[in-house]
Phi, psi and omega in degrees: 000126186271130177266126178268121181284132184289134179269136180250173177302320185283351173287340176268120181303321181298320182287315181291327174288333177288322179295321178295319181298321178300312183292319183293321180291325175299314180292324177301314180297319183293322177296325176297310181297326184304323182241026185300328179268351183303312182287351183241031177303321178300322179289328180297326180282319185284333183250337184237356176073023177275110176282180183296326175299317178294315182298314180294321179295317178298314183292322180290343181292344181304324185255006188300309182293326178296324182279308191265342175248007176058032181297329180304321181282322175301322181297319177296322176296318177300318181296319177299313185279326188258339180087174190293317187299305182297317185292324180296312181295317177302314181297316177300320178295317179298314178300320178296319178298312182298315179300322180291325175291317177302316179297312183299324182296334184257004177282159179290336183290335184291332190298330185256017185265165176293330179296316178299321180295319182293313182298326176297319188266352184233173180061026175275342178210119180245110182308140181087302181292320179291321180296323181277349180075029181240012182295136176279006178223166176206161179295130177095356180289132181302145182302321178298322180291323177301306185292324176296324179296322181294314180298323180289327173304311182298316179299319180302320177298316181296315185290326177292315178301316183296321185297313180288328178292317179296322177302313178299317180299321179294318173305314181301314190274336190241007181299126179084004178236224186271056188295314180297320178294319181297315182293320180293322179292319176297318179295319179297316179296317180296323180291334177295341174300328180294314183292324180297316178299315181296329182277320189262332180305311181290332179296313179294323183291332182256006184303137173075009178082356180244122183282125176214104184294339183290338179291327176296315181293321178299323175301315177297321180297315179301318179297323178290331170299318180294322179301316180297318179297323178298318178297322182292318178298319178301321181307314183287327177294316182296318180296322177294320179300314179297325176300318180291318182278339183070018182258151169280160181304137180293134181226131177276172176299135178289162178298127182237137178296328180294338180289335190302314183302312180299321181292313184294343181279347181273115178296325175299319175302311182299322181292315179292320178298315180295317176303321180294312180295321181293318185290309181295328179292334180273352178256294189295317176297326179297324179306325186286341182245351187304317182292314179297325176299317181289327177295325182277333186261348179234161179258116178253131180266132184291127181283130178308138188292339179268004179280151175301326186287350178263359185275162175286338177300321180291334175295315177299313180300311177303318179294318178297322177295322177299320178294324177297316177304309184295314184292313183294321178291323180288314184289336181296336181290339189244013177265119181277344176280116186299322180297315179295321181298313179292329177296314176299314180296321177299314176300314182300316182294313182299312180295330179292321177297314181296317180303312181296316176302319180292324174300319176296314181294332180280344175055044179229139180292332180296317181289334176290316182283345181297345179283352186310312186273351192290321176292322180297323176301320182285325189258351181299318176297324181295317179292320176298317179295320179298316181292321179301318190260326187247335180090217179069035180296316183294325179293325179295326179294322176296315180298316180299321181291319179300316180296320178298316176299312182299318179300311183290329176287327175299313178297326185285316194240329182269316180303319179298335180294340181255016173297125188101343179266108193294325182266311181304314182296315180290327178298313180295320177297316178299314183297315183291320181295320180299314183297316179297321178293324180288327176293330174296334178286336182291335187284306182294336184278338185240321187285307185297320174293345181282331185304315181300339182278349188258334182231161181296143183305326184291338178243025181296323178300315179294325180297312179299316179305314180298314180299319177296320183291318177298318180303316184295333175302311179293324180289337172279315189287316191283329171300321178295315181296318183299313181298319181291320178299319180299314180291321181294325183266002180229047183299331183292333179293310183293323179296310180300324181290322180287329180273354177085009181291328177227159178276167178298326176296319177293315179302323185294338181243023180248010184284146169264112187269010184304311186294312177297324179293321176293326176300317178293323179295324177297326174299321175297323179292318179296320179294326180293317176301315179297321179297320175297315176302317182296318178298322178289319180294320180299317179296321185285323184258350176068043177294332180086022181295330181271359180268153181293154176289325182259119182274114181285139177284136179281000000 
């Protein structure tokens, strides 16, 4: 008698990839909102009076509650106790609430409200936090920036909760199947959110010839509404899966305080955790200032308003070409037919050249930096496969640090030399941004898979929670530091603005970014030193970081 095995939703490739698409699109929307103000930093100064310190303090507020109120750990406990479905919808709702507050804070209507008056007169001094230098507010910070920071804190809690929830959901649907490919695909789609934000945020802010930064944030809020809908649809799919399998939601061991001691005794863990915070601190905070850095270091010519390159049509066309680059480059990794692989690579390269040309013709720093994630999308699967089959994870971290140092020093010293050179400057900018994006791919491909080799399997969840918490410290600190360093090293800009010698629009693109970029390069140097130490510790203690993840059968 033949036993027929019951088929479930996840046994269908179409259904489980639909579940992945729902989760990935939700993260895609959250990544867009995360950097929604980054490409319009200059407009925040000229229209809302946010100097670099105010801008950096607000951006750093995203991770404040995760770091200092330990919400990141609470999010893990919520996920353990309530499961994927509940936590997914909760994270979507929290992100939407925080984003809505952020939107209202930057509207013109906010300025004349009693809320604005309250924020102007309060939160100028917070006992304890001010003494420690960790307050998310300061005396003289614009009320709109303070209230926006509150919204961004709430959003930050939701987005971190969403991140760990999505990872758990992928494991649930793809365990024993194409899990690595699924996680890589989710990461690739999420990173495209950065390019989407860079392309469309300035378009919405400048739409109709009247500048209104709140329109850009409103665009992000609408996307987060869509993200919440995605999580709701996922809720019913996931519930049906559990009904078919008769299983309760999978739950990992919760974060335990007793685990901390065992984790902290591992020198390898500390090296990887510090590498993580150094590397991500040199990338994510930089993204928030990158567009303004390009505006200050390059000369952009205003495109005539009646030109094709100034229309919204060209924005849509360029975005579609960006998707062609991403899809063709990503799919080429999984084509076993060499002819098809090279055909897809050729399409990706040609489309990338066209994308860069359009960015040059549009003469906008936002569209130049939008190229940042495109090379990463194409090579992340290659690097992940190399580590799986060949190893060399620690060596990849060293290489990533070298590329990071080279890119930030190029931005600091070489790029300004080409100010006024219409073609040379943008060519160097494109090349450096692409290399920086590729170096960013080395970290998820080599660092995250290394953690299980450093700590006991029973406490791997606690180890990741600690690493994420340490990482969030850097993501809170360095946006704030970059803003403060910019204002401290450019006093003449603020003085000229206050005395009326230059307009707010001119001041916004007059900063010298040398000091902040050198600071970020120093993070790369520290990561490089730690990378070499990690290689030595690996040889001494036999962690196996340089060995492949997949052991080939002889």
